[in-house]
N, C-alpha and C positions, 0 to 999 in steps of 0.2 A: 691527560692522563687517563690510561686504560684501566678499567676496572674489571678484574677478571670474574666471570661467572663461576659460582660455586657448582659442584656436581648436581645439586638438588635444584638449581635455578631453572626456570623455564622461560623461553622466549616465545613471543606471539608474532607470527609472521604478518607484516602489514600488507594488506590486500589493496590492489588498485580499485579504485571506485568501479562498481559495475552499474550499467544502466540499460534500460529497455524503453523505446519509444515507439508508440503506434498512433496513428491517426486514422479516423474514418470520416469520409466525405459527408455522410448523412448521420442522423441521430441513431440509426440501426448499427449498433456495435456487437462485437462478438464477446460476450461474457465468458464463454467457455475458452476462447482464445486468450483472453485477459488472464484467467485463472491458470492456464497452462503456461503463460509467460512468467507468472509469479514462481510456479514450480520449477521451471527450467532456470530462472535466474537464482534462486535460492539454492538450487542443486550444485551450483559452482561455488558456493560459500564453504570454507573450511576454517573452523570445524563446522560440520553440518548443523543447521538449525534443527531444533526438536520439531517432531511432527505437528504438534499443537500450534507452534509459531507459524508453520507453513499454512496450516488450516486458518489460523486467524488472518493471515495476509490474503488468503484467497477469498475469505468472507469479505474483507474490507474492499477488495477490488470488485468483487461481484456486486456489492451494493452500490458503490460509487459509479462504476460503468453502467449498471442497470438503471440507476436514477437518471443519469445523463441521457440514456436512450429513451427513457420514459417521459422526461419532463423537458428536454431541450429540442428545439426544432431543427437544429442544423448540425454541423460537424462537431466532432468531439475528439479529444485526444487523451492518451494514457502515458505517464511517464512512471517508471519504477526505478528508484535509486537506492543503491546500497552504499553507505559511506565506507571508507577504508576500514574502519574497525569492525564492520559487519554486525553491529549490535541492534540495528533497526532497519526497516524498509520504509522509505518515503513513497507513498502511493499518491500520485496527483492526477486528477481527472479535470480536463478543461472542456467546457461546454458553451453554448451560445445563450443559455437562458440568463436573463437578468433577475430572475426571481431568487430571493435567498433560499437555501435549504432549510426546511422546517423539521425540527425534531419534535414529533408528536408525543404527548404524554403516553406512557404504556397503558394499553388496554387489551386484556387477554381476549375480549370478545371481537376485536377488530381484525379483520383479515388484511394484512399488509400495513405499510406505514411504520414498521419497527426498524427499518435498515439503519437509520442514523443513530438510533440508540444502541444498536449492537456495534456499529462502527466505533462510537465514543468508548464503548465498554472495553474493547480490545485495543484501542489506539492510545498512544501516549499524548499525542497532539491531534487537534483537528481544527483546521483554519480554512478560512474562506478568503480568496483574493479577488477583487473586482477588477475586471479587464475592460477594455473599451467596448468589446462586444461579447460580454458574458462573464463568466468566472471560472476560477480554478479552486478546486477543493483538494487539500492535501492532508493526509492522515498519516501519522508516523506509527508504525507498528513495531513493538519491541520483539527482538529475536532472542531466544535462549538457545544455547548449544544443546544437541542431543546428548543423552546420557551415554556414557561407555564410548 
């Protein structure tokens, strides 16, 4: 049975999943490149995400890719995934370090070491998956639509 839409009803177009993958052969990765990839991927989303959502996602990717470059001795990889509904961005960074990420307690006198606190603040989920030769850290950043 078809149900007619009223003239005030709205429909949401289902988006195909969008994804970006990048791997680096050494621990030296491009944080700027990763931030640009977030902006490019999110620019394809309709409705467009709010600027603060894009900035939160770029912060998360900067921190996770930066930590992989700083603490992991070998190759690393980045995956960005937007589900069909476009309500969140999954940021996954894989590296070769077997050390767990350490969330240090806040200390306004300390330089550095605040990244995972920030990631946890702007992410809905933060998970670590142990792999045979390292780990994958995945953060889910909620996205809100831009006003207007």
